[in-house]
VMD Tcl script that draws the C-alpha trace (Angstrom):
set ca {
  {10.85 27.73 17.52}
  {12.02 29.56 14.42}
  {14.47 28.16 11.92}
  {17.93 29.27 12.91}
  {18.75 30.49 9.43}
  {21.91 32.46 8.77}
  {20.81 35.93 7.71}
  {22.47 36.91 4.48}
  {23.37 40.49 3.85}
  {20.44 42.41 2.39}
  {22.16 42.75 -0.97}
  {22.79 39.04 -1.13}
  {19.18 38.23 -0.39}
  {18.06 40.84 -2.92}
  {20.35 39.30 -5.55}
  {18.88 35.86 -4.91}
  {15.34 37.18 -5.00}
  {16.01 38.87 -8.35}
  {17.49 35.62 -9.69}
  {14.44 33.73 -8.55}
  {12.19 36.38 -10.18}
  {13.45 34.98 -13.51}
  {11.57 31.76 -12.59}
  {8.33 33.68 -11.99}
  {6.23 31.26 -13.99}
  {7.53 28.31 -11.92}
  {7.84 29.41 -8.33}
  {4.88 30.52 -6.23}
  {5.19 34.28 -5.62}
  {4.66 33.99 -1.89}
  {7.51 31.45 -1.52}
  {10.25 33.29 -3.43}
  {11.25 35.50 -0.48}
  {11.45 32.45 1.72}
  {13.57 30.53 -0.83}
  {15.83 33.59 -1.31}
  {16.48 33.57 2.44}
  {17.19 29.84 2.77}
  {18.76 28.70 -0.54}
  {22.43 29.26 -1.20}
  {23.77 31.10 -4.27}
  {24.71 27.69 -5.79}
  {21.18 26.43 -5.16}
  {19.63 29.33 -7.05}
  {22.09 29.00 -9.91}
  {21.28 25.24 -10.14}
  {17.58 26.04 -10.48}
  {18.22 28.66 -13.12}
  {20.43 26.20 -15.02}
  {17.70 23.61 -14.99}
  {15.23 26.23 -16.33}
  {17.65 27.09 -19.16}
  {18.04 23.42 -19.98}
  {14.31 23.20 -20.62}
  {13.20 21.18 -17.63}
  {9.39 21.06 -17.47}
  {7.78 23.66 -15.20}
  {6.07 21.08 -13.01}
  {9.29 19.13 -12.50}
  {11.30 22.25 -11.75}
  {8.61 23.52 -9.31}
  {8.74 20.21 -7.47}
  {12.56 20.26 -7.35}
  {12.59 23.83 -5.99}
  {10.04 22.89 -3.34}
  {12.01 19.79 -2.31}
  {15.31 21.74 -2.29}
  {13.79 24.38 0.00}
  {12.58 21.69 2.38}
  {15.88 19.85 2.34}
  {17.89 22.99 3.03}
  {15.51 23.98 5.85}
  {15.75 20.48 7.36}
  {19.52 20.48 7.20}
  {19.77 23.90 8.90}
  {17.36 22.79 11.65}
  {18.93 19.34 12.11}
  {22.65 20.16 11.74}
  {22.95 23.92 11.87}
  {24.48 23.98 8.37}
  {23.35 24.20 4.77}
  {23.35 20.99 2.74}
  {26.76 19.67 1.84}
  {27.26 18.61 -1.82}
  {27.51 15.70 -2.22}
  {25.80 14.63 0.98}
  {27.57 11.93 3.04}
  {25.71 8.65 3.48}
  {25.30 9.34 7.21}
  {23.30 12.55 6.47}
  {21.04 10.67 4.05}
  {20.35 8.01 6.65}
  {19.71 10.73 9.25}
  {17.10 12.24 6.89}
  {15.36 8.86 6.60}
  {15.45 8.36 10.36}
  {13.90 11.78 10.95}
  {11.02 11.13 8.56}
  {10.23 7.43 8.76}
  {9.84 5.90 12.21}
  {7.71 3.67 14.44}
  {4.91 5.62 16.16}
  {4.61 2.99 18.89}
  {8.30 3.21 19.74}
  {8.09 7.02 19.82}
  {5.62 6.77 22.75}
  {8.31 5.20 24.96}
  {11.41 6.76 23.37}
  {11.16 10.50 22.71}
  {14.54 10.45 20.87}
  {13.09 8.15 18.22}
  {12.15 9.86 14.94}
  {12.42 13.58 14.26}
  {13.68 15.55 17.27}
  {11.10 17.95 18.67}
  {13.24 21.07 18.06}
  {13.73 20.10 14.42}
  {10.00 19.51 13.96}
  {9.17 22.81 15.69}
  {11.57 24.71 13.38}
  {10.04 23.18 10.27}
  {6.51 23.82 11.51}
  {7.40 27.43 12.24}
  {8.55 27.79 8.63}
  {5.25 26.18 7.50}
  {7.12 23.33 5.92}
  {5.88 20.55 8.21}
  {2.23 19.71 8.69}
  {2.25 16.17 10.09}
  {3.10 15.03 13.63}
  {3.68 11.40 12.72}
  {6.07 9.76 10.25}
  {5.98 10.95 6.66}
  {4.51 8.99 3.73}
  {7.22 6.70 2.32}
  {6.55 8.02 -1.18}
  {7.20 11.58 0.00}
  {10.58 10.52 1.52}
  {11.51 8.65 -1.65}
  {10.58 11.63 -3.78}
  {12.67 14.01 -1.79}
  {15.62 11.65 -1.89}
  {15.17 11.37 -5.62}
  {15.11 15.18 -5.95}
  {18.25 15.34 -3.78}
  {19.92 12.79 -6.08}
  {18.82 14.69 -9.21}
  {20.14 17.97 -7.93}
  {23.45 16.31 -6.95}
  {23.80 14.94 -10.47}
  {23.03 18.32 -12.07}
  {25.92 19.78 -9.98}
  {28.24 17.29 -11.67}
  {28.68 15.29 -8.51}
  {28.19 11.61 -7.59}
  {25.99 10.98 -4.57}
  {25.62 8.07 -2.18}
  {21.96 7.41 -2.96}
  {22.60 3.81 -4.07}
  {24.72 2.97 -1.06}
  {23.73 -0.38 0.53}
  {23.46 1.25 3.98}
  {20.93 3.83 2.74}
  {18.91 1.26 0.84}
  {18.75 -1.01 3.91}
  {17.85 1.90 6.24}
  {15.08 3.02 3.90}
  {13.64 -0.47 3.56}
  {13.64 -1.00 7.35}
  {12.22 2.49 8.02}
  {9.36 2.05 5.56}
  {8.48 -1.24 7.26}
  {8.66 0.34 10.74}
  {6.59 3.42 9.87}
  {3.75 1.20 8.68}
  {1.87 4.21 7.38}
  {-0.99 3.23 5.06}
  {-1.08 5.06 1.75}
  {-3.82 7.69 1.76}
  {-5.73 8.91 -1.23}
  {-4.87 12.34 -2.64}
  {-8.59 13.04 -2.51}
  {-10.62 11.12 0.01}
  {-13.65 11.21 -2.22}
  {-13.88 11.05 -6.01}
  {-15.60 13.80 -7.97}
  {-17.98 11.55 -9.88}
  {-20.67 12.76 -12.26}
  {-23.28 13.31 -9.49}
  {-20.79 15.35 -7.41}
  {-19.75 17.27 -10.50}
  {-23.38 18.13 -11.24}
  {-23.72 19.56 -7.73}
  {-20.59 21.65 -8.18}
  {-21.76 22.95 -11.55}
  {-25.02 24.07 -9.96}
  {-23.05 26.44 -7.73}
  {-21.54 28.16 -10.80}
  {-24.61 28.28 -12.96}
  {-24.72 32.09 -12.75}
  {-23.58 34.68 -15.27}
  {-20.71 36.23 -13.31}
  {-17.29 35.98 -14.96}
  {-16.05 33.79 -12.10}
  {-19.00 31.45 -12.62}
  {-18.29 31.16 -16.32}
  {-14.63 30.40 -15.61}
  {-15.23 27.82 -12.91}
  {-17.89 26.08 -15.00}
  {-15.46 25.75 -17.94}
  {-12.64 24.68 -15.68}
  {-14.57 21.91 -13.95}
  {-16.10 20.54 -17.12}
  {-12.83 20.60 -19.01}
  {-10.78 19.06 -16.22}
  {-13.23 16.20 -15.67}
  {-14.20 15.44 -19.29}
  {-10.61 15.51 -20.58}
  {-9.83 12.44 -18.47}
  {-9.38 14.09 -15.11}
  {-6.51 16.41 -15.90}
  {-4.07 17.16 -13.12}
  {-4.33 20.54 -11.47}
  {-0.88 21.43 -12.82}
  {-2.05 20.72 -16.39}
  {-5.22 22.77 -15.85}
  {-3.32 25.76 -14.53}
  {-0.71 25.63 -17.34}
  {-3.23 25.11 -20.15}
  {-2.81 27.58 -23.04}
  {-5.09 28.55 -25.89}
  {-2.42 27.38 -28.34}
  {-2.97 23.81 -27.19}
  {-6.52 23.73 -28.57}
  {-7.27 22.39 -32.06}
  {-10.82 22.61 -33.35}
  {-11.94 19.35 -34.88}
  {-14.82 18.42 -37.13}
  {-18.15 17.92 -35.22}
  {-18.71 14.30 -34.11}
  {-21.88 12.26 -33.88}
  {-23.68 12.55 -30.55}
  {-24.36 8.80 -30.79}
  {-21.35 6.87 -32.15}
  {-23.79 4.20 -33.39}
  {-25.61 6.76 -35.51}
  {-22.99 8.57 -37.61}
  {-25.70 10.44 -39.53}
  {-27.43 11.75 -36.41}
  {-26.99 15.05 -34.59}
  {-23.46 16.34 -34.28}
  {-21.57 17.74 -31.30}
  {-18.69 20.25 -31.28}
  {-15.25 18.72 -30.75}
  {-11.86 20.07 -29.59}
  {-8.56 18.28 -29.16}
  {-6.08 19.38 -26.51}
  {-2.41 18.86 -27.32}
  {-0.92 17.96 -23.97}
  {2.74 18.70 -24.60}
  {4.94 17.87 -21.62}
  {3.08 16.39 -18.65}
  {3.94 14.05 -15.78}
  {3.56 11.08 -18.11}
  {4.23 12.52 -21.57}
  {7.09 14.41 -23.24}
  {6.67 17.56 -25.25}
  {7.30 15.79 -28.50}
  {5.04 12.82 -27.78}
  {2.11 14.35 -29.65}
  {-0.28 13.16 -26.95}
  {-3.78 14.63 -27.05}
  {-7.21 14.20 -25.54}
  {-10.65 15.08 -26.94}
  {-13.43 17.26 -25.58}
  {-16.88 16.73 -26.97}
  {-20.15 18.61 -26.48}
  {-20.89 20.57 -23.32}
  {-17.28 21.07 -22.16}
  {-16.40 22.56 -25.55}
  {-19.27 25.02 -25.36}
  {-18.35 26.01 -21.82}
  {-14.73 26.62 -22.82}
  {-15.68 28.71 -25.85}
  {-18.10 30.74 -23.69}
  {-15.36 31.44 -21.16}
  {-12.79 32.45 -23.74}
  {-15.24 34.72 -25.47}
  {-16.47 36.36 -22.24}
  {-12.94 36.83 -20.95}
  {-11.67 37.98 -24.38}
  {-8.81 35.49 -24.26}
  {-7.33 34.64 -27.64}
  {-3.85 33.53 -26.63}
  {-1.83 32.51 -23.63}
  {-3.13 31.15 -20.37}
  {-6.69 29.79 -20.56}
  {-7.61 29.94 -16.86}
  {-6.68 33.16 -15.05}
  {-7.29 34.83 -11.78}
  {-10.30 37.08 -11.16}
  {-10.04 39.72 -8.44}
  {-12.72 40.53 -5.85}
  {-14.26 43.13 -8.12}
  {-14.65 40.65 -11.01}
  {-11.71 41.92 -13.09}
  {-9.68 39.44 -15.08}
  {-5.98 39.15 -14.24}
  {-3.21 38.39 -16.73}
  {-1.49 35.87 -14.55}
  {-2.49 32.21 -14.98}
  {-4.01 30.32 -12.06}
  {-1.54 28.33 -9.97}
  {-2.11 24.58 -9.35}
  {-3.02 25.56 -5.76}
  {-5.62 28.01 -7.03}
  {-7.26 25.21 -9.07}
  {-7.46 23.15 -5.89}
  {-8.98 26.04 -3.92}
  {-11.58 26.71 -6.61}
  {-12.77 23.08 -6.41}
  {-12.86 23.21 -2.60}
  {-14.82 26.48 -2.66}
  {-17.44 25.04 -4.98}
  {-17.58 21.86 -2.84}
  {-18.42 24.01 0.17}
  {-21.00 26.01 -1.74}
  {-22.62 22.70 -2.73}
  {-23.00 21.82 0.97}
  {-20.31 19.14 0.94}
  {-17.20 18.78 3.06}
  {-14.22 20.53 1.45}
  {-11.78 18.43 3.54}
  {-13.02 15.27 1.74}
  {-12.22 16.56 -1.76}
  {-9.26 17.95 -3.69}
  {-8.58 18.68 -7.34}
  {-7.21 15.16 -7.68}
  {-10.74 13.90 -7.05}
  {-11.53 14.96 -10.63}
  {-8.98 12.42 -11.85}
  {-10.10 9.56 -9.67}
  {-13.71 10.56 -10.29}
  {-13.33 10.36 -14.06}
  {-12.00 6.77 -13.87}
  {-14.58 5.82 -11.26}
  {-17.30 7.16 -13.48}
  {-16.06 5.23 -16.52}
  {-16.13 2.06 -14.39}
  {-19.73 2.75 -13.36}
  {-20.76 3.13 -17.00}
  {-18.96 -0.05 -18.15}
  {-16.42 1.79 -20.28}
  {-13.40 -0.49 -20.82}
  {-10.34 0.58 -18.85}
  {-8.04 0.85 -21.93}
  {-10.47 3.28 -23.51}
  {-10.62 5.31 -20.30}
  {-6.84 5.32 -20.03}
  {-6.56 6.72 -23.56}
  {-8.39 9.81 -22.31}
  {-6.77 9.96 -18.89}
  {-3.28 9.24 -20.34}
  {-2.29 6.80 -17.65}
  {0.67 4.68 -18.60}
  {-0.20 1.41 -16.94}
  {-3.32 -0.59 -16.06}
  {-2.11 -0.99 -12.51}
  {-1.64 2.73 -12.07}
  {-5.03 3.56 -13.49}
  {-6.79 0.85 -11.50}
  {-5.47 2.37 -8.24}
  {-7.72 5.37 -8.82}
  {-10.93 3.38 -8.71}
  {-12.63 3.95 -5.41}
  {-12.90 0.78 -3.38}
  {-16.61 1.38 -3.02}
  {-17.06 1.07 -6.77}
  {-15.69 -2.46 -6.70}
  {-19.01 -3.60 -5.29}
  {-20.59 -2.77 -8.68}
  {-18.20 -4.91 -10.66}
  {-18.29 -8.58 -11.65}
  {-14.86 -9.56 -10.32}
  {-16.24 -10.46 -6.86}
  {-19.28 -12.24 -8.36}
  {-17.57 -15.25 -9.94}
  {-19.32 -17.52 -7.46}
  {-22.52 -16.35 -5.86}
}
mol new
graphics top color blue
foreach p $ca { graphics top sphere $p radius 0.5 }
foreach p [lrange $ca 0 end-1] q [lrange $ca 1 end] { graphics top cylinder $p $q radius 0.2 }
display resetview
């Protein structure tokens, strides 16, 4: 079943598409036509306003994605675009459609998301799961909904006791265990296998080698940070000792990466991470081979081996890793780009590197958050379970 979307006049859709073109660096190209068809004029203007206000690209991209989903859900579930502000009943309806009890659904087909609504969202390629959603996904979309309501100068009902109670009960009923963003961590041995697949001299090999080494060694950078990385963020530092205990010994090249605005840092926070040795050489080799002296570091390469001007998207970074995983003879379904982040912290645990030191490189804000990335299997190597043996 297709989404029953009201078809705007061609000039209206064209106007929205042109307005969204102004957000070219934020919105995926293949989604702009869809968004132009489903978002209202006010929706588009809100996104443009947020861009003018300097909202970070990653945050704006997430808001645009959530807004598109919310509008599509509202059309499928009610036949109308989202009302602003949304009544509490509609917010509770959203929770009920996305968080529900799988066991109860077996005996009550009306429980959870109605089949016609699910079919409409699947037809629009917005829904991939048959069961209840992850609670964190629902909370994030409600948070985006609240943020967009506030930016419109309106007061929403997101703190209403009825909604809070419904959300709490729905989370408990859905009983969906939290899954890892990457089933398996890209630890040093896995990384070595991936690097073997791009040991050649083709431009794409040089790029992928630099990308994998940089993303892992810089603390497991997020795919959004990898895709948005720019040459201007690099600062060449003095060479550092290969062995910290021998300051007079052989030296290794060193670069610092000024992170700017990320998920956990602000643009003026002056946060940075260091690259030492092999990743630095791989990056310099890539920039020299690609003749990149400014702008985006990692860019697309077409089927004929020609470098494109456009930066890689976060999804492209994920696909590059999965392709190299497949070429290494491993299961691409078990890995994602986030495995570089969990893999970095897992590897530091294996090597006995203190967590605070690892967090300085990964830029996690809390010990609890960073600890969650350690694979459960690696706990068998630690001393915490060996107090009494």
